[in-house]
DRENPA-3360 file (N, C-alpha, C; in nm, 2 decimals, always signed):
BEGIN
1 = MRYFEVTF = -0.07/+1.65/-2.70/-0.19/+1.61/-2.64/-0.21/+1.68/-2.51 ~ -0.33/+1.74/-2.49/-0.36/+1.81/-2.37/-0.43/+1.71/-2.27 ~ -0.40/+1.74/-2.14/-0.45/+1.65/-2.04/-0.53/+1.73/-1.94 ~ -0.63/+1.66/-1.87/-0.69/+1.72/-1.75/-0.61/+1.67/-1.63 ~ -0.59/+1.76/-1.54/-0.53/+1.72/-1.41/-0.65/+1.73/-1.31 ~ -0.68/+1.62/-1.25/-0.80/+1.61/-1.16/-0.74/+1.59/-1.02 ~ -0.77/+1.68/-0.93/-0.72/+1.67/-0.79/-0.83/+1.61/-0.70 ~ -0.80/+1.50/-0.64/-0.90/+1.43/-0.56/-0.86/+1.45/-0.41;
9 = KTTPCTET = -0.96/+1.49/-0.33/-0.94/+1.49/-0.19/-1.01/+1.37/-0.13 ~ -0.94/+1.28/-0.06/-1.00/+1.16/-0.01/-1.00/+1.16/+0.15 ~ -1.11/+1.12/+0.20/-1.13/+1.12/+0.35/-1.19/+0.99/+0.39 ~ -1.12/+0.90/+0.47/-0.98/+0.92/+0.51/-0.88/+0.91/+0.40 ~ -0.77/+0.98/+0.41/-0.66/+0.97/+0.31/-0.57/+0.86/+0.35 ~ -0.60/+0.74/+0.30/-0.51/+0.62/+0.33/-0.46/+0.56/+0.20 ~ -0.36/+0.48/+0.20/-0.31/+0.42/+0.08/-0.42/+0.33/+0.02 ~ -0.50/+0.26/+0.11/-0.60/+0.17/+0.05/-0.70/+0.25/-0.03;
17 = VNDVLSAC = -0.75/+0.36/+0.03/-0.85/+0.45/-0.04/-0.79/+0.50/-0.17 ~ -0.67/+0.55/-0.16/-0.61/+0.60/-0.28/-0.58/+0.49/-0.39 ~ -0.54/+0.37/-0.34/-0.52/+0.26/-0.44/-0.65/+0.22/-0.51 ~ -0.75/+0.21/-0.43/-0.88/+0.16/-0.49/-0.93/+0.27/-0.58 ~ -0.92/+0.40/-0.54/-0.97/+0.51/-0.63/-0.89/+0.51/-0.76 ~ -0.76/+0.50/-0.75/-0.68/+0.50/-0.87/-0.71/+0.38/-0.96 ~ -0.74/+0.26/-0.90/-0.77/+0.15/-0.98/-0.90/+0.17/-1.06 ~ -1.00/+0.23/-0.99/-1.13/+0.26/-1.05/-1.11/+0.37/-1.16;
25 = LGEIGFES = -1.03/+0.47/-1.14/-1.01/+0.57/-1.23/-0.93/+0.52/-1.36 ~ -0.84/+0.42/-1.33/-0.77/+0.36/-1.45/-0.86/+0.29/-1.54 ~ -0.98/+0.25/-1.49/-1.07/+0.18/-1.58/-1.15/+0.27/-1.67 ~ -1.14/+0.40/-1.64/-1.21/+0.50/-1.73/-1.12/+0.59/-1.80 ~ -0.99/+0.55/-1.81/-0.89/+0.62/-1.89/-0.79/+0.70/-1.83 ~ -0.79/+0.71/-1.69/-0.68/+0.79/-1.63/-0.55/+0.71/-1.64 ~ -0.44/+0.78/-1.67/-0.32/+0.71/-1.71/-0.21/+0.71/-1.60 ~ -0.21/+0.81/-1.51/-0.11/+0.82/-1.41/-0.16/+0.90/-1.29;
33 = FIENTDGI = -0.09/+0.88/-1.18/-0.14/+0.94/-1.05/-0.02/+0.98/-0.97 ~ -0.04/+1.09/-0.89/+0.06/+1.13/-0.80/-0.01/+1.15/-0.66 ~ +0.05/+1.10/-0.56/+0.00/+1.12/-0.42/+0.03/+1.25/-0.37 ~ -0.06/+1.32/-0.30/-0.04/+1.44/-0.23/-0.08/+1.43/-0.09 ~ -0.08/+1.54/-0.01/-0.10/+1.53/+0.13/-0.24/+1.49/+0.17 ~ -0.34/+1.52/+0.09/-0.48/+1.48/+0.13/-0.55/+1.40/+0.02 ~ -0.48/+1.34/-0.07/-0.54/+1.26/-0.17/-0.45/+1.23/-0.29 ~ -0.50/+1.24/-0.41/-0.42/+1.21/-0.53/-0.45/+1.31/-0.64;
41 = KGYIQQPI = -0.36/+1.32/-0.73/-0.39/+1.39/-0.86/-0.39/+1.28/-0.97 ~ -0.49/+1.29/-1.06/-0.49/+1.19/-1.17/-0.49/+1.27/-1.30 ~ -0.44/+1.20/-1.40/-0.42/+1.27/-1.53/-0.49/+1.18/-1.64 ~ -0.56/+1.25/-1.73/-0.64/+1.18/-1.83/-0.64/+1.27/-1.96 ~ -0.63/+1.21/-2.07/-0.63/+1.28/-2.20/-0.77/+1.36/-2.21 ~ -0.76/+1.48/-2.27/-0.88/+1.56/-2.29/-0.99/+1.50/-2.36 ~ -0.96/+1.43/-2.47/-1.08/+1.37/-2.55/-1.15/+1.25/-2.47 ~ -1.08/+1.19/-2.37/-1.13/+1.08/-2.30/-1.21/+1.13/-2.18;
49 = YNESTLKE = -1.18/+1.24/-2.12/-1.24/+1.29/-2.00/-1.39/+1.31/-2.01 ~ -1.46/+1.24/-1.92/-1.61/+1.26/-1.92/-1.65/+1.27/-1.77 ~ -1.70/+1.39/-1.74/-1.73/+1.42/-1.60/-1.85/+1.33/-1.55 ~ -1.94/+1.30/-1.63/-2.05/+1.22/-1.58/-2.00/+1.08/-1.54 ~ -1.91/+1.02/-1.62/-1.85/+0.89/-1.59/-1.77/+0.90/-1.47 ~ -1.70/+1.01/-1.45/-1.62/+1.03/-1.33/-1.71/+1.03/-1.20 ~ -1.82/+1.11/-1.21/-1.91/+1.12/-1.10/-1.96/+0.98/-1.06 ~ -2.00/+0.90/-1.16/-2.05/+0.77/-1.14/-1.95/+0.68/-1.07;
57 = VIENIPLD = -1.82/+0.69/-1.11/-1.72/+0.61/-1.05/-1.71/+0.64/-0.90 ~ -1.71/+0.77/-0.87/-1.69/+0.82/-0.73/-1.81/+0.78/-0.65 ~ -1.93/+0.79/-0.70/-2.05/+0.75/-0.63/-2.05/+0.60/-0.60 ~ -1.99/+0.52/-0.68/-1.99/+0.37/-0.67/-1.86/+0.32/-0.62 ~ -1.78/+0.40/-0.55/-1.65/+0.35/-0.50/-1.67/+0.24/-0.40 ~ -1.61/+0.12/-0.42/-1.64/+0.00/-0.33/-1.58/+0.01/-0.19 ~ -1.60/+0.12/-0.12/-1.54/+0.13/+0.01/-1.65/+0.20/+0.10 ~ -1.66/+0.16/+0.22/-1.76/+0.22/+0.31/-1.69/+0.34/+0.38;
65 = NVSISYKA = -1.78/+0.44/+0.42/-1.74/+0.56/+0.50/-1.62/+0.63/+0.44 ~ -1.63/+0.65/+0.31/-1.52/+0.73/+0.24/-1.58/+0.84/+0.17 ~ -1.52/+0.96/+0.18/-1.57/+1.08/+0.11/-1.46/+1.12/+0.01 ~ -1.51/+1.15/-0.11/-1.41/+1.19/-0.22/-1.47/+1.32/-0.29 ~ -1.39/+1.42/-0.30/-1.42/+1.54/-0.37/-1.31/+1.56/-0.48 ~ -1.34/+1.64/-0.58/-1.24/+1.66/-0.69/-1.26/+1.80/-0.75 ~ -1.15/+1.84/-0.82/-1.14/+1.96/-0.90/-1.06/+1.93/-1.03 ~ -1.12/+1.95/-1.14/-1.06/+1.93/-1.27/-1.00/+2.05/-1.34;
73 = ELMEDKDW = -0.89/+2.04/-1.40/-0.82/+2.16/-1.46/-0.76/+2.11/-1.59 ~ -0.79/+2.18/-1.70/-0.73/+2.15/-1.83/-0.59/+2.20/-1.83 ~ -0.49/+2.12/-1.85/-0.35/+2.16/-1.85/-0.30/+2.20/-1.98 ~ -0.19/+2.29/-1.99/-0.13/+2.32/-2.11/-0.05/+2.20/-2.17 ~ -0.04/+2.20/-2.30/+0.03/+2.09/-2.37/+0.18/+2.09/-2.34 ~ +0.23/+1.97/-2.31/+0.37/+1.96/-2.27/+0.42/+1.82/-2.29 ~ +0.55/+1.80/-2.27/+0.60/+1.66/-2.28/+0.57/+1.59/-2.15 ~ +0.47/+1.51/-2.15/+0.42/+1.45/-2.02/+0.51/+1.34/-1.97;
81 = NEEWEKNF = +0.58/+1.27/-2.06/+0.68/+1.17/-2.01/+0.79/+1.24/-1.93 ~ +0.84/+1.35/-1.98/+0.94/+1.43/-1.91/+0.89/+1.48/-1.78 ~ +0.77/+1.54/-1.78/+0.71/+1.59/-1.66/+0.69/+1.49/-1.55 ~ +0.65/+1.37/-1.60/+0.62/+1.26/-1.50/+0.75/+1.22/-1.43 ~ +0.86/+1.20/-1.51/+0.98/+1.16/-1.44/+1.04/+1.27/-1.36 ~ +1.02/+1.40/-1.40/+1.08/+1.51/-1.32/+1.00/+1.53/-1.19 ~ +0.87/+1.51/-1.19/+0.79/+1.54/-1.07/+0.76/+1.41/-0.99 ~ +0.80/+1.30/-1.03/+0.77/+1.18/-0.96/+0.84/+1.18/-0.82;
89 = FQPIVIGN = +0.80/+1.09/-0.74/+0.85/+1.09/-0.60/+1.01/+1.09/-0.60 ~ +1.06/+1.15/-0.50/+1.20/+1.16/-0.48/+1.25/+1.03/-0.40 ~ +1.37/+0.99/-0.42/+1.42/+0.88/-0.34/+1.40/+0.90/-0.19 ~ +1.37/+0.80/-0.12/+1.35/+0.81/+0.02/+1.43/+0.70/+0.09 ~ +1.48/+0.74/+0.21/+1.56/+0.64/+0.29/+1.48/+0.62/+0.42 ~ +1.46/+0.49/+0.45/+1.38/+0.46/+0.57/+1.48/+0.41/+0.68 ~ +1.47/+0.47/+0.80/+1.55/+0.42/+0.91/+1.70/+0.42/+0.88 ~ +1.75/+0.50/+0.79/+1.89/+0.51/+0.75/+1.94/+0.38/+0.70;
97 = RCAIHSTF = +1.85/+0.29/+0.66/+1.90/+0.15/+0.62/+1.84/+0.11/+0.48 ~ +1.72/+0.17/+0.44/+1.65/+0.12/+0.32/+1.62/+0.23/+0.23 ~ +1.68/+0.23/+0.11/+1.66/+0.33/+0.01/+1.56/+0.28/-0.09 ~ +1.46/+0.37/-0.12/+1.35/+0.33/-0.22/+1.35/+0.44/-0.33 ~ +1.36/+0.39/-0.45/+1.37/+0.48/-0.56/+1.32/+0.42/-0.69 ~ +1.32/+0.49/-0.80/+1.28/+0.44/-0.93/+1.40/+0.43/-1.02 ~ +1.37/+0.37/-1.13/+1.48/+0.34/-1.23/+1.55/+0.46/-1.28 ~ +1.47/+0.57/-1.29/+1.53/+0.69/-1.35/+1.60/+0.79/-1.25;
105 = HKDVPEAE = +1.59/+0.75/-1.12/+1.66/+0.84/-1.02/+1.81/+0.82/-1.03 ~ +1.88/+0.94/-1.01/+2.02/+0.94/-1.00/+2.07/+0.98/-0.87 ~ +2.19/+0.96/-0.83/+2.25/+1.00/-0.70/+2.16/+0.95/-0.59 ~ +2.13/+0.82/-0.60/+2.05/+0.76/-0.49/+2.14/+0.73/-0.37 ~ +2.10/+0.76/-0.25/+2.18/+0.74/-0.13/+2.21/+0.59/-0.12 ~ +2.33/+0.55/-0.08/+2.36/+0.41/-0.05/+2.30/+0.37/+0.08 ~ +2.25/+0.25/+0.08/+2.18/+0.19/+0.20/+2.20/+0.04/+0.20 ~ +2.17/-0.02/+0.31/+2.19/-0.16/+0.33/+2.09/-0.24/+0.24;
113 = YDILINPQ = +1.97/-0.18/+0.22/+1.87/-0.24/+0.14/+1.83/-0.14/+0.03 ~ +1.83/-0.18/-0.10/+1.80/-0.09/-0.21/+1.68/-0.15/-0.29 ~ +1.57/-0.07/-0.29/+1.45/-0.12/-0.35/+1.41/-0.03/-0.47 ~ +1.38/-0.10/-0.58/+1.34/-0.03/-0.70/+1.19/-0.04/-0.71 ~ +1.12/+0.07/-0.75/+0.98/+0.07/-0.77/+0.95/+0.12/-0.91 ~ +0.87/+0.05/-0.99/+0.83/+0.10/-1.12/+0.75/+0.23/-1.11 ~ +0.78/+0.33/-1.18/+0.71/+0.46/-1.17/+0.58/+0.48/-1.23 ~ +0.50/+0.37/-1.24/+0.37/+0.38/-1.30/+0.28/+0.47/-1.21;
121 = MAFGTGHH = +0.28/+0.45/-1.09/+0.20/+0.52/-0.99/+0.28/+0.54/-0.86 ~ +0.24/+0.65/-0.79/+0.32/+0.68/-0.67/+0.26/+0.63/-0.54 ~ +0.21/+0.51/-0.55/+0.16/+0.45/-0.42/+0.25/+0.34/-0.38 ~ +0.26/+0.32/-0.25/+0.35/+0.22/-0.19/+0.49/+0.25/-0.22 ~ +0.53/+0.38/-0.21/+0.67/+0.41/-0.24/+0.74/+0.44/-0.11 ~ +0.67/+0.43/+0.01/+0.73/+0.46/+0.13/+0.71/+0.60/+0.19 ~ +0.65/+0.68/+0.10/+0.63/+0.82/+0.15/+0.52/+0.84/+0.24 ~ +0.41/+0.75/+0.23/+0.30/+0.77/+0.32/+0.34/+0.71/+0.46;
129 = ETTSLILE = +0.29/+0.78/+0.56/+0.33/+0.74/+0.70/+0.31/+0.59/+0.73 ~ +0.19/+0.54/+0.69/+0.16/+0.40/+0.72/+0.26/+0.30/+0.66 ~ +0.30/+0.33/+0.54/+0.40/+0.24/+0.47/+0.54/+0.25/+0.54 ~ +0.58/+0.38/+0.57/+0.71/+0.39/+0.63/+0.71/+0.33/+0.77 ~ +0.60/+0.34/+0.84/+0.59/+0.28/+0.98/+0.61/+0.13/+0.97 ~ +0.55/+0.06/+0.88/+0.57/-0.08/+0.87/+0.71/-0.12/+0.81 ~ +0.76/-0.04/+0.72/+0.89/-0.06/+0.67/+0.99/-0.05/+0.79 ~ +0.97/+0.04/+0.88/+1.06/+0.05/+0.99/+1.05/-0.07/+1.09;
137 = ELLDAELQ = +0.93/-0.12/+1.10/+0.91/-0.24/+1.18/+0.98/-0.36/+1.12 ~ +0.97/-0.37/+0.99/+1.03/-0.48/+0.92/+1.19/-0.47/+0.93 ~ +1.24/-0.36/+0.93/+1.38/-0.34/+0.95/+1.43/-0.39/+1.08 ~ +1.34/-0.38/+1.19/+1.38/-0.42/+1.32/+1.34/-0.56/+1.36 ~ +1.25/-0.62/+1.28/+1.20/-0.75/+1.32/+1.30/-0.86/+1.28 ~ +1.28/-0.97/+1.35/+1.36/-1.09/+1.31/+1.28/-1.17/+1.20 ~ +1.33/-1.17/+1.08/+1.26/-1.22/+0.97/+1.32/-1.35/+0.90 ~ +1.44/-1.38/+0.94/+1.51/-1.49/+0.88/+1.43/-1.62/+0.88;
145 = NKSLLDMG = +1.41/-1.67/+0.76/+1.33/-1.80/+0.74/+1.20/-1.80/+0.80 ~ +1.14/-1.68/+0.82/+1.00/-1.67/+0.87/+0.90/-1.66/+0.75 ~ +0.79/-1.74/+0.75/+0.69/-1.73/+0.65/+0.61/-1.60/+0.68 ~ +0.57/-1.53/+0.57/+0.51/-1.40/+0.59/+0.40/-1.38/+0.49 ~ +0.29/-1.31/+0.54/+0.18/-1.28/+0.45/+0.17/-1.13/+0.45 ~ +0.17/-1.07/+0.32/+0.15/-0.93/+0.30/+0.01/-0.91/+0.25 ~ -0.09/-0.87/+0.33/-0.23/-0.86/+0.30/-0.26/-0.72/+0.25 ~ -0.31/-0.70/+0.13/-0.33/-0.57/+0.07/-0.20/-0.52/+0.03;
153 = CGTSILAI = -0.13/-0.59/-0.06/+0.02/-0.57/-0.08/+0.05/-0.44/-0.16 ~ -0.05/-0.39/-0.24/-0.02/-0.27/-0.32/+0.09/-0.30/-0.42 ~ +0.20/-0.23/-0.41/+0.32/-0.24/-0.49/+0.41/-0.36/-0.45 ~ +0.38/-0.42/-0.33/+0.46/-0.52/-0.27/+0.59/-0.47/-0.21 ~ +0.60/-0.34/-0.19/+0.73/-0.29/-0.13/+0.76/-0.35/+0.01 ~ +0.65/-0.38/+0.09/+0.68/-0.44/+0.22/+0.72/-0.58/+0.20 ~ +0.66/-0.66/+0.11/+0.70/-0.80/+0.09/+0.85/-0.80/+0.04 ~ +0.88/-0.71/-0.05/+1.02/-0.70/-0.11/+1.12/-0.68/+0.00;
161 = LAAMRGAK = +1.10/-0.59/+0.09/+1.19/-0.56/+0.20/+1.20/-0.69/+0.29 ~ +1.09/-0.75/+0.32/+1.09/-0.87/+0.40/+1.17/-0.98/+0.34 ~ +1.16/-0.99/+0.20/+1.24/-1.10/+0.13/+1.39/-1.06/+0.14 ~ +1.42/-0.94/+0.12/+1.56/-0.90/+0.13/+1.62/-0.92/+0.27 ~ +1.53/-0.93/+0.37/+1.58/-0.95/+0.51/+1.57/-1.09/+0.55 ~ +1.54/-1.18/+0.45/+1.54/-1.32/+0.48/+1.41/-1.40/+0.51 ~ +1.30/-1.33/+0.50/+1.17/-1.39/+0.52/+1.15/-1.49/+0.40 ~ +1.09/-1.60/+0.42/+1.05/-1.70/+0.32/+0.97/-1.81/+0.38;
169 = PITAIDID = +0.88/-1.86/+0.30/+0.82/-1.81/+0.18/+0.73/-1.69/+0.21 ~ +0.70/-1.61/+0.11/+0.62/-1.49/+0.13/+0.50/-1.50/+0.03 ~ +0.38/-1.47/+0.08/+0.26/-1.46/+0.00/+0.21/-1.31/+0.01 ~ +0.19/-1.25/-0.11/+0.14/-1.12/-0.12/+0.00/-1.12/-0.19 ~ -0.10/-1.06/-0.13/-0.24/-1.07/-0.18/-0.30/-0.93/-0.19 ~ -0.37/-0.90/-0.30/-0.44/-0.78/-0.32/-0.57/-0.80/-0.40 ~ -0.67/-0.72/-0.37/-0.80/-0.73/-0.44/-0.80/-0.67/-0.58 ~ -0.69/-0.59/-0.61/-0.69/-0.51/-0.73/-0.59/-0.57/-0.83;
177 = TWCVENSK = -0.64/-0.59/-0.95/-0.56/-0.66/-1.06/-0.44/-0.57/-1.09 ~ -0.45/-0.44/-1.10/-0.33/-0.36/-1.12/-0.23/-0.38/-1.02 ~ -0.27/-0.38/-0.89/-0.17/-0.40/-0.79/-0.09/-0.53/-0.80 ~ -0.17/-0.64/-0.84/-0.11/-0.77/-0.86/+0.00/-0.76/-0.97 ~ -0.04/-0.70/-1.08/+0.05/-0.69/-1.19/+0.17/-0.60/-1.16 ~ +0.15/-0.49/-1.10/+0.26/-0.40/-1.06/+0.35/-0.47/-0.96 ~ +0.29/-0.55/-0.87/+0.37/-0.62/-0.77/+0.47/-0.72/-0.84 ~ +0.41/-0.79/-0.93/+0.50/-0.89/-1.01/+0.61/-0.81/-1.08;
185 = ENILLNNI = +0.58/-0.70/-1.14/+0.69/-0.62/-1.20/+0.79/-0.57/-1.11 ~ +0.75/-0.52/-0.99/+0.85/-0.47/-0.89/+0.93/-0.59/-0.83 ~ +0.87/-0.70/-0.82/+0.95/-0.82/-0.77/+1.05/-0.86/-0.86 ~ +1.02/-0.86/-0.99/+1.12/-0.89/-1.10/+1.23/-0.78/-1.10 ~ +1.19/-0.65/-1.08/+1.29/-0.55/-1.08/+1.40/-0.57/-0.97 ~ +1.35/-0.62/-0.86/+1.44/-0.64/-0.75/+1.50/-0.78/-0.74 ~ +1.48/-0.86/-0.84/+1.54/-1.00/-0.85/+1.50/-1.08/-0.73 ~ +1.38/-1.07/-0.69/+1.32/-1.15/-0.58/+1.25/-1.28/-0.63;
193 = ENISVELG = +1.28/-1.39/-0.57/+1.22/-1.51/-0.63/+1.13/-1.59/-0.54 ~ +1.11/-1.54/-0.41/+1.04/-1.62/-0.31/+0.91/-1.55/-0.27 ~ +0.85/-1.46/-0.36/+0.72/-1.40/-0.33/+0.62/-1.45/-0.42 ~ +0.51/-1.50/-0.37/+0.40/-1.54/-0.46/+0.29/-1.44/-0.45 ~ +0.25/-1.38/-0.56/+0.15/-1.27/-0.56/+0.02/-1.33/-0.61 ~ -0.09/-1.30/-0.54/-0.22/-1.35/-0.57/-0.33/-1.24/-0.57 ~ -0.43/-1.26/-0.66/-0.55/-1.17/-0.66/-0.65/-1.23/-0.57 ~ -0.70/-1.16/-0.47/-0.80/-1.21/-0.38/-0.82/-1.12/-0.26;
201 = DATSLEGR = -0.92/-1.16/-0.18/-0.95/-1.09/-0.06/-0.93/-1.18/+0.06 ~ -0.97/-1.14/+0.18/-0.94/-1.21/+0.30/-1.00/-1.35/+0.30 ~ -1.11/-1.38/+0.22/-1.16/-1.51/+0.22/-1.07/-1.61/+0.15 ~ -0.97/-1.56/+0.07/-0.88/-1.65/+0.01/-0.78/-1.71/+0.10 ~ -0.78/-1.67/+0.23/-0.69/-1.72/+0.33/-0.75/-1.85/+0.39 ~ -0.87/-1.88/+0.37/-0.93/-2.00/+0.43/-0.86/-2.12/+0.39 ~ -0.83/-2.20/+0.49/-0.77/-2.33/+0.47/-0.62/-2.33/+0.45 ~ -0.56/-2.22/+0.46/-0.41/-2.21/+0.44/-0.33/-2.25/+0.56;
209 = ESFDIVIA = -0.21/-2.29/+0.54/-0.12/-2.31/+0.65/-0.09/-2.18/+0.72 ~ -0.05/-2.18/+0.85/-0.03/-2.06/+0.92/+0.10/-1.99/+0.88 ~ +0.10/-1.86/+0.90/+0.22/-1.78/+0.87/+0.29/-1.74/+1.01 ~ +0.42/-1.72/+1.00/+0.49/-1.67/+1.12/+0.46/-1.52/+1.14 ~ +0.45/-1.44/+1.03/+0.43/-1.30/+1.04/+0.32/-1.26/+0.94 ~ +0.23/-1.17/+0.98/+0.13/-1.11/+0.90/+0.15/-0.96/+0.90 ~ +0.14/-0.90/+0.78/+0.14/-0.75/+0.78/+0.02/-0.71/+0.70 ~ -0.05/-0.61/+0.75/-0.17/-0.56/+0.68/-0.18/-0.41/+0.69;
217 = NINRNILL = -0.15/-0.34/+0.58/-0.15/-0.20/+0.57/-0.28/-0.16/+0.49 ~ -0.39/-0.16/+0.56/-0.52/-0.14/+0.48/-0.59/-0.02/+0.54 ~ -0.71/-0.04/+0.60/-0.78/+0.07/+0.67/-0.86/+0.01/+0.79 ~ -0.90/+0.09/+0.88/-0.96/+0.05/+1.00/-1.08/-0.05/+0.97 ~ -1.17/-0.01/+0.88/-1.29/-0.09/+0.86/-1.26/-0.23/+0.80 ~ -1.17/-0.23/+0.71/-1.14/-0.36/+0.65/-1.06/-0.44/+0.75 ~ -0.98/-0.39/+0.83/-0.90/-0.46/+0.93/-1.00/-0.52/+1.03 ~ -1.10/-0.45/+1.07/-1.20/-0.50/+1.17/-1.28/-0.61/+1.11;
225 = NDMSFYTA = -1.31/-0.60/+0.98/-1.39/-0.70/+0.91/-1.32/-0.82/+0.88 ~ -1.19/-0.81/+0.85/-1.11/-0.92/+0.80/-1.01/-0.98/+0.91 ~ -1.01/-0.93/+1.02/-0.91/-0.97/+1.12/-0.92/-1.12/+1.16 ~ -1.04/-1.17/+1.16/-1.06/-1.31/+1.19/-1.00/-1.40/+1.09 ~ -1.00/-1.36/+0.96/-0.93/-1.44/+0.86/-0.78/-1.44/+0.88 ~ -0.73/-1.33/+0.93/-0.58/-1.32/+0.95/-0.54/-1.41/+1.07 ~ -0.62/-1.40/+1.18/-0.58/-1.49/+1.29/-0.60/-1.63/+1.27 ~ -0.69/-1.67/+1.18/-0.72/-1.81/+1.15/-0.60/-1.87/+1.08;
233 = CMHKGSEI = -0.51/-1.79/+1.02/-0.39/-1.85/+0.96/-0.26/-1.80/+1.03 ~ -0.28/-1.79/+1.16/-0.17/-1.76/+1.25/-0.16/-1.87/+1.36 ~ -0.04/-1.90/+1.40/-0.02/-2.00/+1.50/+0.03/-1.93/+1.63 ~ +0.04/-2.00/+1.74/+0.08/-1.94/+1.87/+0.22/-1.88/+1.85 ~ +0.23/-1.76/+1.88/+0.36/-1.69/+1.87/+0.37/-1.61/+1.74 ~ +0.27/-1.63/+1.64/+0.28/-1.55/+1.52/+0.26/-1.40/+1.55 ~ +0.33/-1.32/+1.47/+0.32/-1.17/+1.49/+0.24/-1.11/+1.38 ~ +0.17/-1.00/+1.41/+0.09/-0.93/+1.31/+0.12/-0.78/+1.33;
241 = FMSGFYVS = +0.15/-0.71/+1.22/+0.16/-0.57/+1.22/+0.05/-0.51/+1.14 ~ -0.02/-0.42/+1.19/-0.13/-0.36/+1.12/-0.12/-0.20/+1.12 ~ -0.15/-0.15/+1.00/-0.14/+0.00/+0.99/-0.25/+0.04/+0.89 ~ -0.26/+0.17/+0.86/-0.36/+0.23/+0.77/-0.47/+0.30/+0.84 ~ -0.44/+0.34/+0.97/-0.54/+0.40/+1.05/-0.48/+0.50/+1.14 ~ -0.56/+0.58/+1.21/-0.52/+0.68/+1.30/-0.50/+0.63/+1.44 ~ -0.42/+0.71/+1.52/-0.40/+0.67/+1.66/-0.53/+0.65/+1.74 ~ -0.63/+0.74/+1.70/-0.76/+0.73/+1.77/-0.84/+0.60/+1.74;
249 = DIDILKEK = -0.79/+0.53/+1.64/-0.86/+0.40/+1.60/-0.80/+0.28/+1.68 ~ -0.70/+0.30/+1.75/-0.63/+0.19/+1.81/-0.72/+0.11/+1.91 ~ -0.79/+0.18/+1.99/-0.87/+0.11/+2.10/-0.97/+0.01/+2.04 ~ -1.04/+0.05/+1.93/-1.14/-0.04/+1.87/-1.07/-0.16/+1.80 ~ -0.96/-0.13/+1.74/-0.88/-0.24/+1.68/-0.83/-0.34/+1.79 ~ -0.78/-0.28/+1.90/-0.73/-0.36/+2.01/-0.83/-0.45/+2.07 ~ -0.95/-0.39/+2.08/-1.07/-0.47/+2.14/-1.10/-0.59/+2.05 ~ -1.10/-0.57/+1.92/-1.13/-0.68/+1.82/-1.02/-0.78/+1.82;
257 = AESLGLNY = -0.89/-0.73/+1.82/-0.78/-0.82/+1.82/-0.78/-0.91/+1.94 ~ -0.80/-0.85/+2.06/-0.79/-0.93/+2.18/-0.91/-1.03/+2.19 ~ -1.02/-1.00/+2.13/-1.13/-1.10/+2.13/-1.10/-1.22/+2.04 ~ -1.00/-1.20/+1.95/-0.95/-1.31/+1.86/-0.83/-1.38/+1.91 ~ -0.79/-1.35/+2.03/-0.67/-1.42/+2.09/-0.54/-1.36/+2.06 ~ -0.54/-1.23/+2.03/-0.41/-1.16/+2.00/-0.37/-1.08/+2.12 ~ -0.25/-1.08/+2.16/-0.20/-1.00/+2.27/-0.13/-0.87/+2.22 ~ -0.18/-0.76/+2.27/-0.13/-0.63/+2.23/+0.01/-0.61/+2.28;
265 = MYYKEKNN = +0.10/-0.56/+2.19/+0.24/-0.54/+2.23/+0.27/-0.39/+2.24 ~ +0.25/-0.32/+2.13/+0.28/-0.17/+2.13/+0.22/-0.11/+2.01 ~ +0.23/+0.03/+2.01/+0.20/+0.10/+1.88/+0.31/+0.21/+1.87 ~ +0.32/+0.25/+1.74/+0.41/+0.36/+1.71/+0.33/+0.45/+1.62 ~ +0.36/+0.58/+1.62/+0.29/+0.68/+1.54/+0.38/+0.77/+1.46 ~ +0.32/+0.83/+1.36/+0.39/+0.93/+1.28/+0.28/+1.02/+1.22 ~ +0.28/+1.14/+1.26/+0.18/+1.24/+1.21/+0.04/+1.19/+1.23 ~ +0.02/+1.13/+1.34/-0.12/+1.08/+1.39/-0.16/+0.95/+1.32;
273 = WAVVKFIK = -0.08/+0.90/+1.23/-0.10/+0.76/+1.17/-0.03/+0.66/+1.26 ~ -0.08/+0.54/+1.27/-0.03/+0.44/+1.37/+0.00/+0.31/+1.30 ~ +0.09/+0.23/+1.37/+0.11/+0.09/+1.34/+0.10/+0.02/+1.48 ~ +0.04/-0.09/+1.48/+0.03/-0.17/+1.60/+0.08/-0.31/+1.58 ~ +0.14/-0.37/+1.69/+0.19/-0.50/+1.68/+0.11/-0.59/+1.78 ~ +0.07/-0.71/+1.74/+0.01/-0.81/+1.83/+0.08/-0.94/+1.81 ~ +0.07/-1.03/+1.91/+0.13/-1.16/+1.90/+0.01/-1.26/+1.94 ~ +0.00/-1.37/+1.87/-0.11/-1.46/+1.90/-0.07/-1.55/+2.01;
281 = S = -0.17/-1.56/+2.11/-0.14/-1.64/+2.23/-0.18/-1.79/+2.21;
% end
């Protein structure tokens, strides 16, 4: 079977944009995706590929202020299962303490925390700067017996590490059905029992009990729009870690957060991507 390889350039190139794009593409027949430096590559069987349908999906992507361009190339016929495993993400070690890999990886570095991720898609693997920044924060944070919310959970890699470090109970929420199902699969792979995965957006937080810790790796516009829902389920002293944006976005996010009673603590950056920490007063 021959496949089209479609290279998508996304602006901004964030995990949220790439996750939403991949979910929309999955609905029109794309089977697998690989993350690259400025977007994703998607693969679809030749008989299924329809450029008109693809253009319609891109034009109607449910995100604001996002630009997507693409280039399609018909690939030579080959064993795609073998190619996918050979070219999938390499094992990664975060902070010299957390190893992230797939079931087919061999010679995985030993680490204090070992996380398995199903290789359906290469998102939420720890390779993107925003994910690795929050993973590093979770490695340093005091999580024992702390309730935690992972908003926009993706693969739930962040929730899984938090559970391994003693956080409980944990709620992981995403707007995408694929992310919810993949999260459940990854949680089972890692033998985690205290993470509840839900399909929903920020409005699903209304009326909930407060969380000790909130993590939200999304994008600037969604964070600005949804931050009031996050703070509504935080108590005095609750911590929130936010990422998915550039260093240049910190000031506008800080202004919004402080208007909602959050005290700015610090930010860290990696290749111009940032993570910020606030504590509710």
